[in-house]
C-alpha positions in Angstrom: 0.0 0.0 0.0 1.3 3.5 -0.9 0.4 6.3 1.5 0.1 9.8 0.5 1.5 11.8 3.3 -0.3 14.8 4.5 2.8 17.2 3.6 3.7 15.6 0.2 1.6 18.3 -1.6 0.3 15.5 -4.0 3.5 13.7 -4.7 3.1 10.0 -4.1 5.3 8.8 -1.1 5.3 6.0 1.4 4.8 8.5 4.2 5.0 12.1 5.3 7.5 14.4 3.7 9.6 16.0 6.3 12.4 18.7 6.5 15.6 17.2 7.9 19.1 18.7 7.8 18.5 20.9 4.8 16.6 18.4 2.7 13.3 16.5 2.5 12.9 13.0 3.5 10.1 10.5 3.2 9.3 9.2 6.7 7.5 6.3 5.3 10.8 5.0 3.6 13.5 6.0 6.3 14.0 8.6 9.0 17.6 8.8 7.9 19.1 9.2 11.3 16.4 11.6 12.6 15.2 10.6 16.2 12.6 13.2 16.7 10.0 14.6 14.3 7.4 17.4 14.8 4.1 17.7 12.9 3.3 21.4 13.0 0.6 21.0 10.5 -0.5 19.2 7.2 2.3 20.7 5.2 4.9 21.3 8.0 6.8 18.4 9.3 10.4 18.9 10.8 12.7 16.2 11.9 15.9 16.5 14.1 18.8 14.4 15.0 18.3 14.4 18.7 15.5 15.1 21.2 17.6 18.0 22.4 17.8 19.6 18.8 14.2 19.2 18.5 13.5 21.1 22.0 15.8 23.8 21.0 14.0 24.4 17.7 10.7 24.4 19.4 11.9 26.8 22.1 12.3 29.5 19.4 9.0 28.8 17.9 7.3 29.0 21.3 8.8 32.4 22.1 7.5 33.8 18.9 4.1 32.4 19.6 3.9 33.6 23.1 4.7 37.1 22.2 1.6 37.2 19.9 -0.9 35.7 22.5 -2.7 37.9 25.0 -4.8 37.5 28.1 -8.1 37.4 26.0 -7.0 34.1 24.3 -9.3 31.3 25.1 -8.2 27.9 26.0 -8.4 26.9 22.4 -5.6 29.0 22.0 -3.5 26.7 24.2 -4.3 23.7 22.0 -4.3 25.3 18.6 -1.9 28.2 18.6 0.8 27.5 21.1 3.8 26.0 19.3 5.5 24.8 22.7 2.4 22.5 23.5 2.4 19.0 21.8 1.3 15.3 22.1 4.4 13.5 22.0 4.6 9.7 21.3 7.7 7.7 22.2 9.1 4.5 20.6 10.3 3.1 24.0 9.3 3.3 27.6 10.6 6.1 29.8 10.2 8.6 26.8 13.2 6.9 25.0 13.9 6.1 21.3 12.4 7.9 18.5 9.5 10.4 19.0 6.8 12.0 16.9 4.9 15.3 18.1 1.6 16.7 17.1 -0.2 19.8 17.9 -3.0 20.3 15.3 -6.6 19.7 16.8 -9.6 18.4 15.3 -7.8 15.8 12.9 -7.0 12.1 13.2 -3.2 11.6 12.5 -2.8 8.0 11.1 0.8 6.9 12.6 1.5 5.0 9.5 2.2 8.2 7.6 5.1 8.9 10.0 6.5 5.2 10.4 5.1 5.2 14.0 2.2 2.6 13.5 2.2 0.2 16.4 5.4 1.2 18.0 4.3 3.7 20.8 5.5 2.7 24.4 5.2 6.0 26.3 3.7 9.6 25.8 3.5 13.0 27.1 0.6 15.2 26.4 1.8 18.8 27.0 -1.4 20.4 25.7 -4.3 21.8 27.6 -6.6 19.4 25.5 -7.4 15.8 26.1 -6.1 13.3 23.2 -7.4 10.0 22.0 -5.2 7.1 20.8 -6.8 4.5 18.9 -5.7 1.0 17.7 -7.1 1.5 14.2 -6.6 4.2 11.6 -8.7 7.3 11.8 -9.9 6.6 15.4 -11.2 3.0 14.7 -10.8 0.3 17.3 -10.1 0.5 21.0 -9.4 4.0 22.3 -7.4 5.5 25.2 -7.7 9.0 26.5 -4.4 10.8 26.9 -5.5 13.3 29.5 -4.3 16.9 29.1 -1.1 18.0 30.8 -0.1 14.5 31.7 2.3 11.6 30.8 2.8 8.0 31.0 6.3 6.4 30.9 4.8 2.8 30.2 1.5 2.4 28.4 1.4 -1.2 29.6 1.1 -4.4 27.9 -2.4 -3.7 26.7 -1.4 -0.5 24.8 2.3 -1.0 23.9 2.9 -1.2 20.1 -0.9 -1.2 19.2 -1.6 2.6 18.6 -2.3 3.6 15.1 -3.9 7.0 15.1 -4.1 10.0 17.6 -6.5 13.0 17.9 -6.1 16.1 20.0 -9.6 17.5 21.0 -10.4 21.2 20.6 
């Protein structure tokens, strides 16, 4: 099966196209040494060699976003517009291994697009919105709530390596 990645702008790929070290990579084919990827939007995926590199890049975007928010912003702003708040899935327990981060709300993300289908073992939900993980694509199958502002270092035997899609509620 060939996936059309949400950032591929119509080009046929095995997965999402992502910016990585000055070039584009196909996450469905190979992460090419990347350890952390951030999905900032349907056409905006960035990957980094280390978690620390990703966090440093995200800090810069967070500062710019915080500068334009004001006290009249609603809770939705914390879920939709804050570039420092993500749902982060990790390959290994204890927040280890590769990771993929999401922030867009109201959309199901099929993890196969990012070569992350059935490999999640821990997660952090840094957003102010609950998220849902599902065993099938587009939210099908069994679901698990990933409560806002919480994390889990080990999803346990029932949920390890079975998550296929995620959704952040607005």
